[in-house]
N, C-alpha and C positions, 0 to 999 in steps of 0.2 A: 571264785564265789568266796566271801567271807561270812564264816559262822558264827555268829554271835552266841553264844550257847548259855543257857539259864539251867543250872543243876540244881535240883532238889534231892539233897543227899539222904533225906528221912523218907522218901516215897517208897512204898512196898515194904514196910517196917525196915527200911534200912537198905533194900535191895540196890535201890538206885546209885548208892555208892559203889557197891561191888561191881556193878555194871560198867559205871562210869572208870574206875581205878583200873579194873582188871580187863576190860575188853574195849570200851570205846577209846580212851585215852591213849591206848599203846597205837591201836589202829591208825588214829589221826596223826599221832608222830611219825608212824611208819609211812604214812601216805603223803606227809609234809603238807596236811593241810592248813588252810590259813584260818586260825580260830581263835576266838578269846572265850573265856568261862568265868562266869560269877555263880556264886552259890547262894539260894535263898536264905534268908537267915531268921525269918520270922513268916507267920500266915499272911499273905495277901502280898509278898515281896516281889513274887514273879510278876505280878503285874507292873509294879513299878520298873523293875529290871528293864523289862520289855519295852517300854515306854522310853527309858533313857537310852537305851541301845540306839532308837531309831532316832530321837531327837538330835543325839550328838554324833550321828553318821554322816560322812559327807559324801557317801556314794551309795544311795538308795537302791539304784539298780544293780548293786553286786553284794547285797548281803541278805542273810536268811537268818532269821531267829530260830535256834534250834532248842528244843527243851527235851530234858532228859528227866525224867519223873512219870507222876501219874496224872491222871484225866485234870484233877484238881488244878496243877501244876499248869497244865496247856490251857485250860479255861481262864487261868489269871493271864497268862500271856498274850491270850486272843484279846481280851479287853485291853489290856494294855498296850497294844498294837494298835487297836483301833482309837484308843485315846489320842495315841502321838500323831494319827494322820487325820483327826476329826477334820472336818470342814475342806478335804481335799478328796482328789479321786483317788489317791495313792494307797496302796495295801502292800505291806512287806511281807513277803512269802513266810510262813511258818513251817517247822519240820518238828519232827517228833520221834524220839527212842522210848518206846514205852517200858515202863521201869516202875509203875506203880502196882497197886494189889488188885485193881478192877480190869484197867486197859481196856474198857469198852469202846472208846474211840478208835483204836486199833483194828478190834475185830468189825467194827463198823464199816470201816473202809477196806477191810481185807489185807491189812499189812500184817507184817511178819511180826510174830511175837517174841523171837530170836534177835538179840541185841545186834549181832553182826550182820545178819541178813538185812534187818531194819535201817542200819547204817549204811548199807550199799545203796538201799532204796532210797535215802537221801543224797550220799554223794554221788550217785550216777545218775540223779535225776537230771535231765536236760532243759525243763521248762515247768513253770508252776502249774498245777493243777487246780482248777476251781472247783469247791465242794461247798454242798449246802451247810449252813450253820444255822442257828437260831436267834432271830433279835427279840427281845421281850422289853415290854414297858408295865411297871406297878404302878397302878393308877392312885393307890391310897398313900403310899410313901414317895411317890413320883421318882421312882428309879427306873433306870434302865440299864441294859447291857447285853449281852451276848452270851449263848452257850453251845458246846461242840456236840453235846449228848442228849441231855434230856432236863427237863423241869418237873418235880414231882411234888405232890402235896398228899398229906396223909402217912400211909403206911412205911413206903420207902424213906420218908423224909424222916420220919420219928425213928427210922433204924439210923440212919446217919448221926441225929441228935443224940441218940441213946448210947450210941458207940462211942462218941466224942466225950460224952459225960462219963463214961465208965471209970470206976476208980480203977479198976484192972488194966485199962488199954495200955499205959505206959509198961506195965510189967509185960504183956503179951507182946508188946513191939520190941521190947528190950531183947526177947528169945525169938524174936521172928515167927510169932505165932499169932499175928494181929487178927488173922480170919477167926480165931477163936472167940474174942470179942465181939467180933461182927455175929457170928451164929448166936452168942448170948442173948444180944440185942434184939434179933428176929423172934427169938421166943418170948422174949420180955414184951415186946411189942403186939405180937398177935395176941397175947393174953389181955393187954392194957388199952389197946387203940379201939376208941369208938368211932361208928359211924358219924358223918357229917352232912350237912347239906350243901350242894353244890348247884350251880347254874354254869352250863354251857350255852355259849353263843358262837355260832358260825354263820357270817353274814347277818340276815333278819331270821334265822332260824334259833329258837332257844330249847332248851330242854333243861328240866329242873330233877335233881336225884335228891332224895331224903336220906340215904344210907349209903351215901359215898366212901369208900375205903382207901382206896388206892386212886390216884389220879396222876396220870405221867404224860406228857408231851412230848415227843422225843424226835429226833433227827435220823435215826438208825434203829437195827432191831433190838439192840441191848441195853440192858442195865443190871445193876446188881453184880457185877463181873462175870457177865457171860449169859446171864437169862434173855431167852429171846421173848421180850413181853410183847413186842410189836414185830413180828416175823417179816413183814412186807414193806417194812421201811426202808428207805434208801436215800445216800446221801447226794443222790444226783436226780431225785424226783421232782425237786422244785416244790414239795409240799411237806408240813409236818403231820405227824399222827398222835392221836390223842386215845388212850385208853382209860375208862372209867370203869373200876370193879366196885360193885356193890357188896356190902356185908349183911347176911341175913342170920347165919348161924355158922357153928363149927363144922356142920357136915357140908356145907356148901362151899365153905373154903377150902376143905379138905380136898372135895372135888374138882375144885378150881385149880388146885394144886396139880393134881392128876393129870387133868386137860392142859395143862401148861407145860408139863413133861412132853406129852405128844403134840404139842402145838396147836392143838385145838379147843384153846380156851375163848377163841374170837366168837366162836359158835352159841355160847353160853348164853342164858338169858339174864345172866347178872354180870354180864361184860358186854359194854357200850363203846362200839371203836366209830373215831371220826379220821378223815384225812381232809386237809384243806391248806391253802397258803396262808389264812390267818386264823388264829384262833382265840379266842376269849374265855377265863375260867374265873369264876367269881364264889368265894366261900364267905358264910354268914355266922361263922364261928371261928374263934383262936385256932388255927393248924400248924402242925410242922410244915416246913417247905424245904427244899434243897436243889440246888443247880449244878450239874455237873459233880454230884457227889460233895458240895459245899453248902454248909447250912445257911438257910435265909432267916430261920428264927422261927417262933411260936407266935403267929400273928394271923390278922383277915388278910385276903388276897384278894386283888381284882387283876388279873393278868392277862394282857392282850400279848400273843405270840404270833410272830411272820417269819417267812422264810428269808433269809440272807445268803451272801455268797462271799467265800476267801478263798484265796489260791493259798496252796500247801504245796511246798517244795518236797514231793515226795512220789514217787513213780511204783506204784503197787504191782506192776507186771513184772518188776524184776523180782526172779525168785534165787 
């Protein structure tokens, strides 16, 4: 098997580069693994690299796209792979070494967070394993794509935007403490984020919320670097899950935070839960959005999301 590697050296505040140089590369050389590596040079580059790897491969039956980086890098590689095989029934397997700051996808599929064990789960895999992914269409801007983790509108997306816009982010990342920038953004967004109107549509059923605060459609339990926001979600269920959290006041938000720690938040009157193969959410105001931790911008949304499937060259039974 030939491993076409996409390396994002800057993922995890530079952690991915250390993982590659000190652990993964020596192991590949030692095992005489057939591989090629290309590093991302700018945002969105992983999508292009995945597309090019596949387009110029002469043996699609024996190639795996191996991503070393964070969830955002894997997200881009997935979308590049789908573009390269658009209009065909062919799907080139993806593999992954989690080396980002959140690594929620690895948690969601129960993959090892330890790079060398994760590498064994890739190299010793015998066949691709099909995993649920999300497929979205944004009707206002006529955009389509795929996600591995979740799409969020409101609170979580505003945190992503605020963190990326932070004047201190580069300094935090330079000293490998990017989580401080993230925490500062959480505090700021908690104080400033306003509730908004949201419509949820599942089949012919519609619900309207006047005070939506966090709206997340997910493929597995985790978001935000390990928070079990949807504890029952599963990458093999064949369904997406949606959570809508309303904001009334600070006391209720604090109480919801406590319930979240004990995984009892879904029982709250201010938390609304849906599970379906297709979900549509629409906003009537400009809101921040994110997909797999990547910014979608501050805009109106009319999102239709449905379940899809993709082969991953990962065997999580290997420990």
